[in-house]
C-alpha positions in Angstrom: 27.5 -42.4 -45.8 30.9 -40.6 -44.5 29.8 -37.6 -45.1 26.2 -38.0 -43.2 27.8 -39.5 -40.3 30.3 -36.9 -39.5 27.3 -34.7 -39.8 25.3 -36.1 -37.4 28.1 -36.3 -34.9 28.1 -32.4 -35.4 24.5 -31.4 -34.6 24.7 -34.0 -31.6 27.4 -32.3 -30.0 26.7 -28.8 -31.4 23.1 -29.2 -29.8 24.9 -29.0 -26.2 23.5 -25.9 -24.0 25.3 -24.7 -20.8 23.0 -24.4 -18.3 24.5 -21.8 -16.9 24.3 -19.2 -20.0 20.7 -20.2 -20.4 19.7 -19.1 -17.2 21.9 -15.8 -17.4 19.7 -15.0 -21.2 16.3 -16.1 -19.4 16.4 -14.4 -16.1 14.1 -11.8 -15.4 16.0 -8.5 -14.6 13.9 -6.3 -12.0 14.8 -2.2 -12.6 15.2 -0.4 -9.2 15.1 3.3 -8.7 16.4 5.0 -5.4 15.6 8.1 -4.1 16.4 9.2 -0.7 14.3 12.2 1.7 11.4 11.9 -0.8 8.5 14.6 -0.4 6.1 14.5 -3.0 2.8 16.6 -3.7 -0.1 14.4 -5.0 -2.8 16.7 -6.8 -5.7 15.9 -8.9 -7.2 18.3 -11.4 -5.1 21.1 -9.7 -6.1 20.5 -6.5 -3.7 19.8 -3.7 -5.1 15.8 -2.3 -1.6 14.8 -0.2 1.9 15.6 0.5 4.0 12.4 1.0 7.4 12.5 3.2 9.8 9.4 3.3 13.3 8.8 4.0 13.1 5.8 1.2 11.6 5.2 -2.1 12.5 2.7 -4.4 10.9 2.2 -8.1 10.6 -0.8 -9.0 9.6 -2.0 -12.5 8.6 -5.9 -11.8 5.8 -7.7 -13.8 3.7 -5.7 -11.8 5.4 -2.2 -11.0 5.6 -0.9 -7.6 7.5 1.7 -5.6 8.1 0.6 -2.4 8.7 2.8 1.1 10.7 0.2 3.2 11.9 3.0 5.9 8.8 4.6 7.0 6.2 6.8 5.6 4.3 9.8 6.3 1.5 11.4 4.3 -1.0 14.3 5.3 -3.8 14.1 3.4 -6.0 17.7 2.1 -9.3 18.6 1.9 -10.9 20.7 -0.5 -9.8 23.8 1.0 -6.1 22.7 0.8 -6.3 21.9 4.5 -4.8 19.1 6.3 -7.6 17.0 7.4 -6.2 13.8 8.1 -2.8 12.6 7.7 -1.4 8.2 7.9 1.8 6.8 9.4 3.8 3.4 9.2 7.2 1.9 9.3 6.3 0.2 5.4 4.2 1.2 2.7 4.1 -0.4 -1.3 1.9 1.5 -3.6 1.0 -0.3 -6.7 0.8 2.0 -9.6 -1.5 0.6 -11.8 -4.3 -0.7 -9.5 -4.1 2.4 -7.7 -3.2 1.3 -4.2 -1.3 1.1 -1.6 -0.2 -1.6 0.9 0.7 -0.3 4.8 2.2 -2.6 7.6 3.4 -2.1 10.7 2.6 0.1 13.2 0.2 2.0 11.2 -1.8 4.9 12.1 -4.3 7.0 10.9 -5.7 10.4 13.1 -7.6 13.4 11.7 -7.5 16.7 12.6 -10.8 15.8 15.0 -8.4 13.7 17.1 -10.0 10.4 16.0 -7.4 7.9 15.5 -7.4 4.5 13.5 -4.4 1.9 14.1 -3.6 -1.5 13.1 -0.8 -3.4 12.4 -1.4 -3.6 8.1 -4.2 -1.2 6.3 -4.5 -1.2 2.4 -5.6 2.2 0.9 -7.3 2.6 -2.1 -6.6 6.2 -3.9 -9.5 6.0 -6.2 -12.5 5.3 -3.4 -10.4 6.9 -0.6 -11.0 4.5 1.3 -8.9 2.0 4.1 -9.6 -1.7 4.5 -7.9 -4.3 5.8 -8.9 -8.1 7.2 -6.7 -7.7 10.0 -6.7 -6.5 13.7 -8.1 -2.6 14.3 -8.6 -0.1 17.0 -10.8 2.6 16.3 -10.3 5.6 19.2 -13.1 8.3 18.0 -14.7 11.4 20.6 -16.6 9.9 22.8 -16.1 6.1 21.2 -13.7 3.4 21.3 -13.9 0.3 19.4 -11.7 -2.4 18.6 -12.3 -4.5 15.6 -11.4 -8.4 15.9 -11.0 -8.8 12.3 -11.8 -6.4 9.6 -13.5 -3.1 8.9 -13.9 -0.3 6.0 -13.2 3.4 6.5 -13.9 6.5 4.9 -10.2 9.1 4.4 -11.6 10.9 6.5 -12.2 8.4 9.2 -16.1 9.6 9.1 -17.5 6.4 8.5 -15.9 3.8 10.2 -17.2 -0.1 9.7 -15.8 -2.9 12.1 -16.9 -6.6 10.4 -16.5 -8.6 13.5 -16.7 -5.6 16.7 -15.5 -5.8 19.9 -15.0 -3.2 22.7 -17.1 -0.6 24.4 -19.2 2.4 22.4 -20.1 5.7 23.8 -23.0 7.1 22.2 -25.2 10.0 24.1 -29.2 9.0 23.8 -29.2 11.7 21.0 -27.0 9.6 18.6 -29.1 6.9 18.0 -32.4 7.5 15.8 -35.7 8.3 16.7 -38.4 4.8 16.5 
């Protein structure tokens, strides 16, 4: 009986766990890679699609891996003949590689070589569909038109098609710009 009691005492005292030690063993560790003065060229099927520049890039290996640009981002987009057809500037960007999407925020500006301009405090870019979208306020200025969107828009990367969900503002279009009835 004494042996049984001593074994019971052994198990009861040896099962104690230190919470700090458990936390240290089970804590998620997020790995970060850092690069400065980044210049990256993006191509698909050997065709130049974009050139990205940023003073700082952080690649974060979290549950959902992402690449973060916390100190501004500039991207030049190229057409099929490798000519810049639009460019983008943002103070912050976060690229979700697995989804092919980039979240842009803080003074986001997209400008085409025709002079069309899209501004928003918050914008998403889908790499696969080449579309910009947001549910936030946005302003679009084009040749002969200025549209201020109240909330939400979808636009092609070259800004040839800009659709506001709740548009406000002034649109100037010549009479020849309307389809004939």
